[in-house]
KOLLUM-132760 format. One record per residue (C-alpha): x, y, z. Coordinates in steps of 0.05 Angstrom, whole numbers. Layout:
N
<site x="X" y="Y" z="Z"/>
...
//
This chain:
113
<site x="-411" y="253" z="43"/>
<site x="-380" y="245" z="-26"/>
<site x="-403" y="288" z="-83"/>
<site x="-423" y="251" z="-147"/>
<site x="-361" y="271" z="-186"/>
<site x="-314" y="247" z="-131"/>
<site x="-353" y="182" z="-120"/>
<site x="-350" y="167" z="-195"/>
<site x="-275" y="181" z="-197"/>
<site x="-264" y="134" z="-137"/>
<site x="-306" y="80" z="-170"/>
<site x="-266" y="85" z="-235"/>
<site x="-199" y="84" z="-199"/>
<site x="-220" y="26" z="-154"/>
<site x="-219" y="-22" z="-213"/>
<site x="-149" y="1" z="-232"/>
<site x="-125" y="-5" z="-160"/>
<site x="-153" y="-75" z="-156"/>
<site x="-110" y="-94" z="-216"/>
<site x="-49" y="-65" z="-181"/>
<site x="-67" y="-102" z="-118"/>
<site x="-69" y="-166" z="-160"/>
<site x="7" y="-163" z="-161"/>
<site x="6" y="-171" z="-86"/>
<site x="-39" y="-231" z="-91"/>
<site x="9" y="-262" z="-142"/>
<site x="68" y="-246" z="-97"/>
<site x="38" y="-282" z="-37"/>
<site x="15" y="-341" z="-80"/>
<site x="86" y="-348" z="-107"/>
<site x="117" y="-343" z="-37"/>
<site x="64" y="-372" z="10"/>
<site x="112" y="-370" z="70"/>
<site x="114" y="-294" z="66"/>
<site x="68" y="-248" z="105"/>
<site x="98" y="-180" z="87"/>
<site x="116" y="-143" z="24"/>
<site x="146" y="-74" z="8"/>
<site x="137" y="-45" z="-61"/>
<site x="135" y="21" z="-97"/>
<site x="66" y="53" z="-97"/>
<site x="33" y="63" z="-164"/>
<site x="11" y="134" z="-182"/>
<site x="-60" y="108" z="-191"/>
<site x="-61" y="81" z="-120"/>
<site x="-39" y="147" z="-92"/>
<site x="-91" y="185" z="-132"/>
<site x="-143" y="136" z="-104"/>
<site x="-117" y="149" z="-33"/>
<site x="-122" y="224" z="-44"/>
<site x="-193" y="218" z="-68"/>
<site x="-212" y="174" z="-10"/>
<site x="-179" y="222" z="40"/>
<site x="-207" y="283" z="5"/>
<site x="-140" y="318" z="5"/>
<site x="-78" y="323" z="-38"/>
<site x="-17" y="288" z="-9"/>
<site x="47" y="326" z="-21"/>
<site x="115" y="295" z="-12"/>
<site x="178" y="335" z="-2"/>
<site x="231" y="329" z="-56"/>
<site x="271" y="265" z="-51"/>
<site x="215" y="224" z="-21"/>
<site x="166" y="177" z="-55"/>
<site x="108" y="132" z="-36"/>
<site x="117" y="59" z="-17"/>
<site x="63" y="7" z="-5"/>
<site x="69" y="-40" z="54"/>
<site x="27" y="-103" z="46"/>
<site x="11" y="-154" z="99"/>
<site x="-22" y="-220" z="81"/>
<site x="-68" y="-239" z="139"/>
<site x="-93" y="-302" z="106"/>
<site x="-96" y="-328" z="35"/>
<site x="-135" y="-276" z="-4"/>
<site x="-138" y="-227" z="55"/>
<site x="-88" y="-170" z="52"/>
<site x="-82" y="-101" z="83"/>
<site x="-41" y="-44" z="55"/>
<site x="-10" y="18" z="85"/>
<site x="23" y="74" z="46"/>
<site x="86" y="106" z="73"/>
<site x="135" y="158" z="47"/>
<site x="209" y="145" z="48"/>
<site x="272" y="165" z="11"/>
<site x="269" y="155" z="-64"/>
<site x="311" y="96" z="-88"/>
<site x="302" y="51" z="-27"/>
<site x="307" y="-23" z="-41"/>
<site x="241" y="-59" z="-43"/>
<site x="270" y="-128" z="-54"/>
<site x="276" y="-142" z="20"/>
<site x="273" y="-204" z="63"/>
<site x="211" y="-224" z="103"/>
<site x="247" y="-202" z="167"/>
<site x="262" y="-133" z="139"/>
<site x="192" y="-124" z="110"/>
<site x="161" y="-146" z="177"/>
<site x="205" y="-96" z="214"/>
<site x="184" y="-40" z="168"/>
<site x="111" y="-59" z="178"/>
<site x="120" y="-60" z="254"/>
<site x="154" y="8" z="256"/>
<site x="108" y="42" z="206"/>
<site x="40" y="10" z="219"/>
<site x="36" y="-21" z="287"/>
<site x="70" y="39" z="320"/>
<site x="14" y="83" z="292"/>
<site x="-47" y="37" z="292"/>
<site x="-31" y="-19" z="340"/>
<site x="-16" y="-93" z="331"/>
<site x="-56" y="-132" z="279"/>
<site x="-65" y="-205" z="294"/>
//
């Protein structure tokens, strides 16, 4: 159960995370043939993830957070956060983004139809 302070913090950050997520919506609207996206995670997103998880996420030096996004249908997206080396290219093809999703997400959680 969430204490009131944590619940309020999550509620405040959720609105900010929704605005960040809006960039994903715009990406998939601009490129409707795409299903996958890789981008740098925003600090606000990771703070939200920490609050939701109830723990601080610590990255070793040289790594940073990336957000993997999969568009399941227009307006329906799922995100997964992964750590990887700082400076990795996020301007990747659909094939590369799908491969990253498969290795990082489906290997851990199973296939999403």
